[in-house]
N, C-alpha and C positions, 0 to 999 in steps of 0.2 A: 733751813734745808730739812726736808722730811727724810727721816731715816727708816730703813726697813724695820728696825726694832719697834718703832711707833705703830707700824701696821701689825706686827706680830702681837703687840699688847692688846689690840682690839680683838684678836682671834683667841689668844690663850690666856689673857689676863695677867695677873701679877706673877704667874709661874715664869714668865719671861725673865723677870728680874732675879729670880732664884737660879735659873739655868745659865744665864750669861753673866760674865764678869761685870762688876760695877763700872758704869760709864763706858762700856765697850760692847761691841757686837762680836763677842768671842766667847766660846764655851768655857765654863769653869773646868778645872782639872777633873780627871776621871774619878778619883776618890771622893771628891766633893759631890759630884753628880750622883754617885751611888748612894750616898747618904740622903741627898735630896729626894731621890726617887723612892726611898724607903719610908719617907715621912707620911703620916696619915693625911696631911693636907694635899697629897698628890694622889689620893684614892679617887674612885669614880666620882665624877661631877654629879651634883644633885639637881641642877637646874637645866632647863632646856637651852639649846643654843640660841643666841640672840637673833640670829639670821633665820634659822629654820623654825624657830618658835616652838613647834610641837614635837621637835625631835630632841630626845635626851641622849646625848652621845655617851657611850661607855668609855671610849678612850680616843686620844688624838695623837697624830704624828707631828712632831716638831721638825721644821726643816733642818737639814744638816749641812755643815761646811767646815773647813779647817782654817784655823787662824782668825784674824780680824777682818772685817769688811772694810775695804778702802774705797773712798769716794773721789770722783773727779767731775766737776761741773754738775754736782747733784746726783750722779749715777754711780752705782757700784762698779768699780773699774777692774777689780782683780778676780771676779768670778764670771767667766764667759762660757763655761760648759754647764748647762742647766739640765738636770735630769728630772723628769716628771713621771709619776705614776698616776693612775686615774683614781684609785681609792686605797685607803690604808688597810693594813692587815687585820684579819679577824682576831678575836681574843686569844685563841690557842696559839697562833703564830707569835703574837706579842708576848704571851706568857713564856714561850720557849726562848724568845730573845732575852727576856729579863733573866731567866734562869741561867742562860748560857753566858751572858755578857755583864749583867749587873750583880748577880748573886753568885757568881762562879766560885768564889772562895768562902762563901758563907754556908753554915749548916742549914739555914732556912731555905726552903724551896717553895715557890708558888705552885700550887696544885690546881687541877681542874676544879672550878667552882669558887676558887679564891678570887677576891677582888684584885685588880691590877691597878697600878698607878695610872692616872689620867694621861700623862705625857710620856711619849716615847720618841727618842731621836731617830729620825728616818734612816734606816739602814746603818745606824751607828756612826755616820759620818760626822766627825766632831767629837764623838765619844772615843773612838779609835782614831788616832791622828797620824798613823803611818800605813802605807799600802799593804804591808805584810799582814798586819792584824786585821785589816779590812777584808783581804782576800780569804783569810781563814774563817772570817765571821759570817760571810753570806755569799751565796753563789752568784748574785748579781755582780759583785765586785770581782769575783773570780773570772767571769766571762768578759767583763769589761777590761780587766787587766790583760787578758789574752788578746783582745782586739786592739786596745789603745793603752799601752802600759801606764798604769796609774801613777807610778813614781814621777812621770814627766808632767802630770797635770793635776796632781792631788790638790794643790792650793787654788786651782781654777774651778773646782767643782762646787756645785750647789744642788742639793737634792730635796725634793718635796713631793707631795701628792696634791692633786687638784682638790679632792675632797679632804677637808682637814679633820673631819670626825668620822669615826666608825658608827654606822647607824643601820637600823633595820630597813630604813627607806633610803637605799643607796642612790637611786636616781635623783631623788630630791636633794640629797646632800651634794651630789656632783653638780647639779644645775645651779643650786644656790651658791655654792663655793666658787663656781666659775664666774658667776655674775658679780659677786660681792668681794671676792678675795683674789682669784687667779690673776686678773688683769691688773689689779692694784699692786700685787706682789711683783709682777713683771715690770711695772713702770720704774721700779727702783734700779733696774739693770740697763746697761747701755743699749742703744737702739739698733746697732748694726754689728755684724761679725760675731753673732752668737752661735754657739753650737748647741742645738736642742737634741737631747737624747730621750726618746719616748719608749716607755716600757709597755709594749704590747700594741698590736694592730688596732685593738678596740679603742685605745686612747687616741690614736691618729684619726680614726673615723669619728670619734666624739668631737674632735676639734675642727672638723672640716668646714663647719659654718663660719669659723673665725679665722682660719689659716689656709692659705693656698700652698699646697705641697707640690713640688715638681721633682719627679724621680730622676736620678742620674742615669742617663742612657747606657753608659759604659758598664755600670754595675748590673743593670737589668740584663744586658746582653750576656754578661759573664754568668749570671744565674741560669739563663736559658741554655747556654752552651754546656753547662755542667749539671743539668737538672738530674741526670741519672744517678749521680753520686749525692748531690745535695739533698735530694728528697729523702734519703735515709736519715737525715738530720732535721727533718721537718721544715726544711727551707723551701718555700714554694715560690716559683717564678711567676705564676699567673696572677696570684693575689698576694704579693710579697709581704711576709711577716718580718722579713729582714730587708732593710731598705736604707739607702742614703740619697740625699738630694738637697734642694734648696727649699726654704720656707719664707713666707711673708704673711704677716697678719693683715687681714683685710677689713677687720672691724675693731673698734674699741681703742687700739693702741698701734703705735708704729714700732715694729720689730721685724728684723729680717736676719737671715744667716743660713747656715747649713744644718741639716738634721740627720740623725741616725735613729732608725726604729728597730728595736730588737724584740724577740718574743719575751713575754713576761716571765720573770724568774719563779713565779709561784707555781708554774706548770711543771711539777717534778717529773712528769712522764715524757717531757720533751727531750729527745736524745741530744738536742743541741747542748744542754747543760751538763752532759756527762761525756758525750761522744767526742767533743773537741779535744779531750785530753787523753784519748786512747786511740789515736789514729795510726793507721798503717803508713808506710813510707810514702806511697803514691798520694794518699789522702792528705798527708802533711804538706806535701808540695802544693797541692791544690788550695788548701786552707791558708797557706802562707801568702799566696796570691790574693785570696779573699781578704785577708787582713791588710795586706799592703795597699789594696785598692781603697779600703776605708781610711787608713792613716793618711795616705796621699791626698785623698779628696778632702778630708776634714782639716788637713794641714796641722796635725797634732804632732 
């Protein structure tokens, strides 16, 4: 049986065996990971990516999950909520994450211009193993916790980016990683009843040649009926950046289920990521309906 770990070894090399517990697809304890990420061996890679050839990545995001991966009939059975971004964070964002989460209690701080370790766990899922720490660590988890309480689904989550490396040639990295890694990665998960969470409309558009997305009519009508209020939170009903519906892959692999598309959390100017938590009474009632529609549809 092929394990996801075998696929990750082809992308990240022997770092996988340092990050995960021996003979298990589970992250080592937080203290052990902090020491691993401080080692010189995890500084910037010196050789080009074996797929992109001429691209020398500065750093990579390692997929995140909580607990061990469990298999049934050759497929991962306990992770059915898959969260995808299109590309990994730039150096400054990763540096802030390391300072905040990896070196928090240390006197040493990574400064601009310093090298950063090659590997970073995507959004710290697996590094932080409880929903309270996650919510305090990144606004993506804060907004998801508001929409679909994370404590109910924490052990069902798997998060990664389509582009595995940060590179100056972003489009090439995205296209190559889609062709050589994305589909292979998805093959390890079950074929039906997946919930796909997409970070950003740009990712949904990027996947349109491979995936058929069908918007949920009830949710679209709700957006239209309440556009006067929702537009203040950059929620657009004409070209929805917030959307639920069904998906089905039409190329490469067999996968189907439901999807949730949300605005990308890197857009700090988007009032969605601050406004949800400072609502007036009438707005709270509206957003409670908004949230209930999502939870009921996704059956979470």
